N, C-alpha and C positions, 0 to 999 in steps of 0.2 A: 640520804637522798642522792649522794654522788654516784651510787651504784645502780640507781634506778634509771630507766630510759626517760629521756625527755619526749613528751608526746606533742607533736606539731599537727594541728588539725586544719585541713584544707576546707574551711567553712564554705567558701564560694562553690566548690565542687559539690559538696553535700547538699547545699541549698538547692541547686539546680536539679540534682538527681532526685532529691526527696520530692520536689515539686512535680517532676514528670513521672516518677515511678510509683508514687503512692496515690491512693484515691483522694479526691478533693475533700477537704474538711472545712467547715465554715461555722462561725458562731451564729447564734439565732438572729443577730442583727446584720449578718451578711459579711463579716470580716473573715477573709480566708485565713486559715491557720494550719493547714495540712503540712506545708513545708517546715514551718516552725516546729511543729510536733515531731516531724520526722528527724530533723537535725538534732533536736534535744534528746530524742531517744538514742541516737547514735552517740551523743556525748555521754549520756548516762551509761551506755554500754562500755565506752572507753574508760570511764571513771571506775567502773567495777573491774575491768580487766587490768588496769594499771593504777591500783589504789594509792600508791605512794609517789607517783610521778609528778614532776612539774609539767605544766601544760600551757599551750597557747593556742587560741583559735584565731585563724587568720582569714580575713576577707579582702576581696578586691575593693580598693577605694574608687569612688566615682571619678570620672574624668579620664583624660588620655594618659598613655604611658610612653616610655622611650621607644617602644616598638612602633607606635603610630608615627613617630618621626622618621624611623628607619623605612617604613613602608606605609604609605597613606591608605592602602587598601586593606591593611591588617584588620581582621574581624569586620570588614565593611559589609559582608553578606549576612552577618549574624543579625537576626531580627531583634528589635528592641525588647528589653525585659518585659514580659507580660505584666499588666497592671496587677493581676491577682498574686503575682510573685513579688513585684516591687513593694506592695503594701505590707509584705511580711518581713522585709529586711530589717527595718527599725525595731519592730517587736522582738525579732530574734536576737539582735544585738543587745537589746535591753535584758533579755533573759540570760544570755551568756554572761553579761556583767553581773547580774544579780546572783548567778550561781557562784560567783567569785573567781571565774576563769579569766585570765588575761586575754584581752581581745586586741588584735592588731589590724589596722587599716593604714597602709602607707601610700601616700600619693606618688604618682609617677611610675610606679611599678605594680606588678600583679601579685596576687597572693602567693603564687608559685615562687616568685623571686624572694619574697620575705622568708618563706619556708626554706628555700635553698640556701639563703644566707645563714639562717640559724642552724641548718644541718651542717654546713661547712664549719661553723664555729664549734659545733659539737664534735665533729670529726677531729678537728685540730686540737681540741681539749682532751681527746681520747675518750669521749663519752658517747654512749649509745643514744640514738634517737629513733623514734617511731613516727613516720609520717602517715597520718590517717587521711586517705584520699581515694577517689575513684578515678583519678586522672592518670592515664597511661604515660603521659609525658614525664611524670615524676620518677619513672623508673631510671632515668639518667642519673639520679642522685644516689641510687643504692650503692652501698659499699660495705665494708666489714663492720661499720658502725651504724649504718643507716638502713632501716627496714621499712617497707611499705605495708600498710594494713588497710584493707577495704572492708569495712564492717557490713556494707550492703551485700557483698558476695562472700563474706567470711573467708577472705583470701589474704595470705601473708606472702610477701615477696622479699627474699634475700638475694644476693648475687646469683646463686645457683638456680633459684626458681625463676628469676628474671630471664636467664638464658634458656631455661626449660620452656618458658611461656613464649618468648619472642624468637628463640633460635639465635639470639645475639646476647653478648654480655652488656652490662649497663654502660660500658664505655662507648658502645656503638649506637645507643638509642637515639642520640641527637642526629647522627648521620642517617639513621633509619627514618626519622621524622622528616628530615630535610629532603630526602629523596622522594618519599611518598607525598609530602605536602599534607595539608589539613584543610578540608573543605569548611569545617565549622569555624576555624580561625582565619580562613582565607589565606593560609600559607601556600604559596604557589607550587613548590616542589618541582620535580622534573616531569614534564608532560609525558604521559605514556608509561610511567613507572608506578606500579601498584605495590601492594604489600608483598606478594610473592617475589616479584622482580627485585624489590629493594633488599629482601633477605638473601636471595640468591646472589645478588651482586656483592653485598657486604661479606657474606660467607666465602664466596669464591675469591674475592680480592684480599681477604684476610686483613681488612683495614677499612678506614672511613673515606670521606670525600677526598682528602689530600692524596691518599693512596690511589684511589680510583682515577682521579684526574691527572695523577702523575704517570699513568700508564694506560691510556684508553685503548691501545691496541690489544692489550691483554684481555680486555673485557670481551673481545670477539671470540676468544678461545674458551670462554666459560660454557658449561654444559646445559644451562637452563634455556628454555625456549625463548627466542627473540634476542639472544645475546649478540648475534652478529650485527644486528641493526641498531643496537643500543648506543654504541659510541657516538653516532651522529646525533641522537637525541640528547645525550649528555652534553655534547659540545654546544649544541644550540641553546641549551638551558643552563650553561655553566653559571652565569651571573645569578639566575634565579635559584640555583641549588645552594650557592654560598649565602645568598640573602636568606633563604629558608633556614639554613643552618643557624644563622644569627638569630632569626626570629624564634626558632624552636629551643634555643639554649636558655636554660633557666639561669638568671643572674644570681651570683652568689656573693656579691660584694656590696649589697645595699647598705646605705647608712640607716641604722635603726636606732630608735630612742631607748631601746632596752637591750640587755644582754641575757645570756642563759640564766644567770643567777637572779634575774628579775622575774622569772616565770613561775614564781610560787603562787599557790592557789589560796585565795583569801576565804574567810568564813562567808557562807552564803548570806545574802540579805533577805531574810525570810519575809519581812514586811513587803519588800518590793516584789518578791516572787509571788506572794499571795495576791498582790494587786494584779500582777501580770497574768497569772494563771486564772484568776477570777474573770478578768476581762476577756481572756481567750477561751474561757469555759473548759479548761483542763481540770475537770472535776476530780478525777482520781488523784492527780498530783497535788491538788489543793487539799484534799483530804489527808494525803500522806504528810503534807507539811504540818497539819494540825497535830496529828498523833505521833509525829517524829519518825515515821517509818520510811521517809524519803532519805534513806541512809547513804545513797550513792555519793552525794556531795560531801556529807560529813566524813565518809571514809577517806576521801582525798584530803579534806581540809585538816583532819586531825591525825591522819596516818593510820587510823583504825576506826572501827565502828564507834562513833562518839554518841554520847547521850544527846537527845534533842535539845536544842537551845530554846527553852521555854520563853525566854525574854523576846525571842524574835518570832513567835507564833502569831497567827493572824489576830488573836485576841489580846495581843500585847497591850499593856497599859490598863487592862480591865481587871478590877478586883474579882476574885472568884465569886460566882453567884451565891447569894445567900438564900438558901431554900428553907422555908418554914413548913413543917408538916403540922397542920392544925388538928389536934385531937382533943384539945381541952377547951372548955367553954370560955375561960378567961382570955385565951389567945384569940379565939374566934370573935369575942366581943371587941377586942382591940382593933382587929381588922375591919369589923363592921363600922366602927367609928371613923377609921381612916377612909373607908369607901364612901361613907355618908358625906365626908368633908371634901371629897374629890370632885373635880369637874368631869373626869373621864376615868374609866378603868378598863383593863384588859381581862377577859375571862375566856375560859375554854372548858367545855364539858368532856369528861372521860366517861365513856359509855360501853355498853355490851355489844353494840352492833353499828355497822355503817348505815343501816336502814333507819331513817328518821321515824318511820312508822312502827319500828320494833324496839328501838334502843331504850334501855333502862339506864338511868344516871348512876354512875359508880362513884364519881368524885368531881370536884370543881377546882380548876386552877385559876389563880388570881394574880394580877401584877398591877402595881401603881407606878413604880419607878424601875428603870433598867437596872439589872443586877440584883433585884430582890423579887422573889416569887413565893407564892404559898400554894399548898395543895391541901384540900379538905377531903380526906377519904370518907365516903358515906356508905358504900355497900360492897366492900371487899369481903369475899366469902369467908376468909380464914381469920378475920379479926373479931375478937370478942367485943362486947358492948363497951367496956372501958377504953378500948383502943380507937374507937371512932364515935363521933357525935351522932345524935339522932338525925337520921336522914331527912325526915319530914320537917323537923324543927329548923334545920339549917336552910333548907330550900324556902321555907316560909319567911325566914329572916332575910334572905337575899332577895326575895320576890319584889319588895318595894324599890330596891335599888335597880333591878332589871327593868321595872315598870316606870322608873323616873324619866319623864320626857326631857328633863333639863340636864340629864347626865349622859354624856357620850359613852358609847360602848366600842371597844376595840377588839378585833378578833380576826381569825383566819378562816375563811369560808363560814361566815356567821350564819348564813341561811340554815345550815344544818343545826347549829346550836339553838337558833330561834325556833325551828320546827320541833325539836325534841322538848324544849321548855314549854312550848305552846301545848303540845300533847299532854304534858303533865299539869297543865293549868296555870302556867306562869308566862304572861305576856312580856315581851321585850319592847321598849319604846326608847325614844331619843335618837340622836345622831348616831349612825352606824359607820364606823371606820373599818373596812375590811381590807386587809393587806393583799389578799388574793386579787381583789378588784383594783386596788391601787396599782399593782404590778401590771395587770391586764390592760388598764387604760393607758398606762405609761408606754407600753409597747406590747401589743398582743402576740407578736411573733418572737420576742426576744428570748423567752425562756418558758419552761413550764411554770405554772403559777402556784404550785404546791409549796408548803412551807419549807421542806427540805431543799428544794431547788432555789428558792428565794434566799434562804440563809447562806447557801454556798455562793450565790451570785453577788449579793449585796453586803454580806457580813464576812464572807470568806470562812465560814464555819460549817462543819459537817455535823448534822444533828443526829440524834439517836433515832433509829427507825423503830416502828412498832414490832417488827420481827426480831429486833435485837433483844427485846424484853419478853416477847410472847412466843417466839418460835414461828415455824412455818407449817403449812400443810394441814393435814387432818388433826395433828396433835397441837395445833396453835391454841394458846390460851385466850380466853376473853379477858378484858381488862380487870374484871372483878376477881380473876384468879391469879393475877400477877402479884408477886411479893411486893409489899409496900416499899421496901428499900430500893426496888427498881422502879416501881410505879411513880413514886413521888418525884424523883429527879426528872423522869420523862415528862411528867405533867408540868413541872415547874419550868423546864426548858421550853416547852411549847409556848407558854404565855410570855416568858421573858424574850424569846426570839421574836414573837409576834409584835410585842410592844416596841422593840428596837427597830424592827422592819418598818413599822408605821412611822417612826420618827425620821427614817431615811426616805421612804417612798413618798409620803405626802408632800414634802417640800419640792421633790423632783416633779411631781404632777403639776404643782402650782407654777412651776417655772417654765412650762412648755405650752405655748399657745393657749387654746381654750380647753385643755384637757381637764382642768379642775371643774369646769362647767359640765363636761360630759360625766365626770364622776359624780358630782353633787346633784345634778338635775336628772340624770338618767340611771346610772348603775346603782348608786346607793339606795335611792327610793324604791328601786325595783325589788330589792332583797325581800322585804316583808310581803310584797305582792306575790312573788313567786312562792314563798313559803306557804302563804294562804292557799294559793291555787293547787300546790302539790298536796296539801292536807285535805283540800276539798275532794280531790280525786274525781273519777268519772265512773259511772255505772257501766257494767259489762253484762252481756248476755252469754254466759259460758256455753249454754246448750247450742246456740246458733253456731258457735265456733267449733264445737265437737262435731256437729253435722258436717260443717264445711271441711274439717280435717279428714273425716271418713271419705267424703267425695273427692277431695284432693288426692288421697291415697290411692283411690281406684283409678283416677285419671293418670297419676304418676306411674302406676303399674302398667296401664295401657301404653303409655308413651315408651316405657322401657321395652315392652314387647315389640312395639313398632320399630324402635331403634335397632333391636336385634334382627328384625326382618330386613331392614334396609342394609345392615352391615353384613348380613349373610351368616352371622354366628352370634353367640352370646358373648358379652363383654361387660366390664364394670363401667357404667356411664360416668362414675365419679373419678375414674383414673385417667389423668391427662396422657399418660404414656400409652395405654391401650387405645384411647380414642385417637391419638395422633397416628398410631400405627395403622388403624383402620382407614382414617380419612386420607392420609397422605401417602401411605405405602400401598395399601390394598385397593383403595378407590381412586388413587392417583389425582386427588384434588390438589390444586396448586397451593403451595405454601406461601402465605401472605406475610408472615412475620416469624421470627425465631426468638426463643428465650435467650437469656444471657449465656446459657451453656451451649447454645447452638441447636437445640431441639426445636422442631416446628411448634409454634405456639397454638394452644387451644383456648386462649383467653377469651373472655366474653366479647370484646370488640372484634376479634378475628371471626368468631363463630357468627356474630351478628351480620358481618359482611358476607360470609359464605352462605348464610341462610337465605340470602336473596336469590341464589342460583342452585343450591343443592338441598335436597330434602332432609338428609341425615342431620346436618348442623341445625336446621330449623327445629327438628324434633328435640335435639339436645338442648337447645336454648329454651324451649317451652318446659322441658323436664327440669332444667336447673331453676327456672323462675318459680315454678309451682312448688318444688322441693324447698326452696328458700322461704316462700310464703308460709308453708306448713310449719317448718321448724322454728321460724322466727316469730310467727304470729298465731296461727290457729291452734298449734299445740301449746305454745308457751304462754300466751296471754292469760288463759284461765288459771294457770299456776301462779300468776303474779297478783291475783286478787287477794287483798288483805282480809283475813278472816274477821277481824274486829269491826271493819267498816263495810265489808262486802263490795268494795270498790277498788278500782285500779289506781295506784298512786305512782306516777312517773317521777323522775328527778330531772329538773331543768338546770342547765349549766350555763353560767354567764361568761366563763373565762376559758372557753375552748376554741371557738372559731376565730379566725384572723379578722373577720369583717365586723364582728359585733353581734352577729346573729346568735340566737339561743340554740342550744342543742339539747337533746334529752336522751335519757337512758332508762332501761328497765321499766317500760319498754321505750325504744326509740320511736317516738310518734312521727318524726319528720320523714321517715322512709316508707310509710304505708302508701302503696301506690293508689292513685285516684283515677287513672285513665283506663285501667283494666277492670273487667267485670269482677274478677276474683278479689282485687284490691277494694273495690266498692263493697263487696260482700263483707269484708273484714270490718269496714267502717260501719256497716249496718249492725254490728255487734256492740258498738258503743251507743248506749241508750240513755234515756232520761228516766229518773225514778218516777213512780206513779204520781200523776197530778202535775207533771212538769214536761216541758219540751226542751230539746236542744236547739239553740240558736247559733248558727255559724255566720260570723261577720268577717268578710274577706276584702282586703284592699284590692281594687281592680287595677291591673297593669301598673303597679306602683313604680317599678324600676324604669319603665318607659317614661312615666310622668317625671321622674327625677331626672332622667336624661334630658327631657325637654327643658326642665328648669336649669340644669347645669350648663347645657349647650346654648340656651337662648335661641335655638333655631326657630325662626318664624313659622315655618311650615308645621312643625310639631306643636308649637304653642297654640297656633290657630286651630289645629285639628282637635286638640284637647279642650280648648276654650269653647268651641262650638259643639262639643259633645259628639263628634263624629267617631265612627268605628275606626280606630287607629290602624288596624290591620287592613281593613278595606281601603282606607285612605292611602296607605302605603302601596297597596296593590295597584290602585288607580294611577299613582305616580310612576311606579316602576314599570308597569306593563302598558302604560299609555292608553288606558281605557277610561270611560266615564265611570263615576262612582257607582251608579246604579247598574252598570254592566259588568262589575267585578264578579267573577265566578267563584264558587266555593274552593276550587283548586288554587286559583290565584290568591285568594285570601289566606289559605293555609301556607302557601309559599311566602307571602308577605310576612306572615307571623314568624316563620322561621328566620326570615331576614331581619326583622325588627329585634327579635331576641338574640339571634346569633351574633349580630354585629356588636351589641353592647357587651357580649362575652368575648369579643375579639376573634370571632370565627373567621377562618380564611376562606378563600374561594374554593379550595379543595374540600374543606369541611362542609361548606354550604352545599356544594355540588353533591357530596356524598349523602347529605341529609335529604336533599330534594330529588336524588336519583337522576341528576343531569350532569352533563359534561362540565369540567372545571371552567372552560372558557365561557360557557353560558352563565355559570354562576358569577364569574367576574363581571360580566355585562350587567347582571342584576345589581351587584354591589356598586358598580360605577354609577348606574342610574340612581341608586338610592342616595349616594353622596351628592350627585348633581341636584337632586330635588331637595335634599336636606343638608346644605353646605355647612350650616352651623354645627352639625354633628361631627363632620370631618375636622372642622377647626378646633372643636373641643378636644377631640382625640389627640390631635397634634399638640395642642397646648398642654394637655395633662401629661403626655409622655415627656415633654420637655421639663415640666415642673417636677415630675417624679425624678427625673435624672438629676436635676439640680438640688432638690431637697432631700431625696432619699425616702420620701413618704408622700402620700396624698391625704386629703382631708374630706370628711363628710360635711354636709351642710351645717351640722351642729358642732363641728370642730373635732370629731374623733379622728385621730391620726392612724393611718394604716401604713406601716413601714414596709419597704420593699428591699429586702437585703440583697437581692440578686439583680437590681436594676443596672449595675455596672459590671455584671459578670462578663468575663471573656468568653464564656460558653454562650454561643448564639441562641440556642434553644432556651436556656435559662433566662437570658436577658429578654428575649421576646415574650417569654411567659410572664416575667415581671411587668413588662409593658402592657400586656393584656390585662393583668391584674390591676394596674394603675388606672385603666379605663373603667373597669367594672366595679372595683372596690368602693369608690365613692357612692355608687348607686346602691350596691348591696348594703354598705355600711349605713347610708342615710335611711334606707328602708328599715334596717334593724333599729336605728334610733327612733324612727317614727312609731313603730309598733310598740316599742318599750315605753315611750311617752304615753301612747294611747292606753296601755295597760295600767300605768300609774294613775292617769286621769280617771279611767273607768272604775278602777278599784276604789278611789276616793269617792266618786259619785255613788257607787253602790253602798258604801258605808254610810254616807250622809243621807241618801234618799230613802233609806230603809226599804229597798227593793227586795222582793222575794226572788232573788236571783244570785247566782254565784258564777265566777269564772272558773272553768274546769280544764281548759286546754289552750295552748298556743302552738300553732304549727305554721311555719313559714310566715305568710302575711295574713294569717287567719287567727281570730280569737273565737273560742267556743264557750258558750254559757249554758247553764241549766236554769231555766226560767219557769216560774209558775205559769200554768196554761192561761189563766185569765189576765196575765200581764204581758204576754208575748208581743202583741201588736204595738203597744206603747213603748215597750222596751226596745224593740228593733229601731223605731224612729229615733229614740234618744241615744242609743249606743252608736248608731251611724253618725249622728251629729258630733258626738264626742271624738270618735275615731277620725273623722274627717277634719276636725279642728286640732289634731295633734301637731301639725306643722303648717307653716305658711309658705307655700311655694308659688311660683309664677303660673302654675296650672292647678286646677282644683283636684283635690284628692277625692276619689270616689270609693264608697264602700258598698258592697252588695251583701245583703243579709237575708237569710231565710230560716225557717224553723221546721222541725220534724221530730218524729218519735225517736229517730236515731241520727247519727252523724251524717250518713249518706243522704237521708231525706232532707237534711238541713242545707244541703248544697244546691 
């Protein structure tokens, strides 16, 4: 060790440089981590570059130093440390210590001084030292034993390279700094002396301040520009020059609690690292910890690549999981007895497809206690009969357990398993504990809610992915083709991880506000409702879509030809580069916005604005819209019809949006346009089967009603209580006219104001939407808040509450976290404030329609109605109802939907019927 250099790391320098030089990085709950990751990356680089070296990481201690006593203005102009950086200091210190690296923070001096003292000790002991820093001031320490390394610039400075870089030897660097001064540290220097003058002066005088001030007349004879007038400046600033010299001098005689021999590196604390990496969501490093590939630290600690310390892995203290592969009847009977005696069990189906309408069951994973799991292979292609139990017999034996209403079921994304089992004739009943939903309710924005992400975040464990055992791409195996020796551990891991996650997540949900109520009264009961609705599907008229596709194709071709005419030549309408060249270079249309790379933007928002004044962007916008409709819907929807049912079966997702709203995929029903003729034609292809009608029941202005409830504004409450047209009422208030005198244009403007303000729209945004000047839009906004002061007070109150709590809540208690509410980035912070205003309304609307779905589903089952729920889109539920029951059904479903929540204003539902979805609106 004595022959290896001592590595002294300027942690404070790297912390600032990483913060300012690297892109911002943030955890899902809003904790900045970019600077921490940047510094740790540098440390890992140093560890690899100097594998056998002692090391110390040195940071500035909080508080004043001796330099503040010398000069009260020292660093006075430096702005305070940004909050986004300040919050990363303690986590970084924790990580450095957990890595086993000595960390030094000495009060009364700066990190430079601590490093300077250790460097002097090394020089006196005849030992080499490497100072890792980005600070030029450290060049004064360089000598035959001391070298500077800047990992950010991949730069190494010894005495020769210091002179090559600065034009001065290390011995004159302090004089150089004293003459120039330092604006960052507020070191005054000599007024009028910059970098070139300082170098010319020191080179010409062949000495430092003492030499210069010992012969000021000689300065006049130097050959650089301004030398003749320099002596006067130097004389006038003599006191400042020597003060600056003292301030710029790194102290090398600090009293330290450690010596060079104490800078040995300890074994890393892997438990602590796992906790820290998990909290900061450094997923790759966390995974490396588990498999022992994070060798950088071990190389230093052990002097060579050491074997991973299994005792310190994230799973330390856990016995190896006991996996049971059930292929014999006796073992299966034992597990059946245990399952029958249990109050709850975890299960997971292994299948042939992600589509619940197509998946065949290949095997079943089971778990009752953490650390023990079983897998029952049922339909692996390569197994002979003796190697797997009879598939039908096993499912029949498990069926009563799944159907037992007194037995809780635990799973991850249980809706999928329930849907697959239901398709095979096996209903699932009882309390459903879904770890995906537990995580989602706990914090919808904190992480992705898939099992792999949850295992990493809450257990510190990296799970085996499906591609690990099945491969990728066209050659990917289906689960029935995966070898049992790989399939069984994979399936057992799934149920074991899920059970352990439930034991962690459920208590956390119960500990926070009313989240358990949201989970138990809204999300969990909704799972079987969505499963039923998905399997119901909706009928589609493919021929109507085929006709529309052909017509869209003809119109798209016409628009393409028209675009070529307007451009004066042919071009690819889908090429942003070609379009930009035509619009901005050839047609000289003003550039409104640029891409991150500096090219003129042709994004949709830009073209939408340009389309107001220029014909070609308008044609491009229409072409893009129709092309998207054709590719996303008219061409695609017929291909999604399931042959076995002849119906379209979408997938609804509970754990995707931040606000609690449902989303859907394959197809995405939420994005079918309703305001355009082409969008309505697509809805006309959603039809009822013969003898039935579609009924669409839609909450009217639900978010505005929720705003009235939350704000308690008397004007809004009265308008809704009296059943007035809220947009006309707002128009009358804002435009100062009688209610019966409100014009259609005024009502449309008021509608934009009503909805725009609850989404945090600015005067600029409102003006753009209404095609009026910003000042006029601000007048409308001011009048709105004058007439509805409760809304303004609510907005101010919710901003303050969000800033204090870091989250807002819906009426039912769902929490919507705002990770950027304290961001130093003004745009991000204002975005979070807008979300704080709108999220309680969107989230409450989501809760209300989910409660309505649960209530209506229970009513349908009990009332023996000849009707099924087939779709949910935004604030609308769509049903397929027997023709002779439509009138009664509409009255009753409206009553149940309107009773889904008790607000200070009445909920109103509008419902109509039709042969297709468009007619039902």
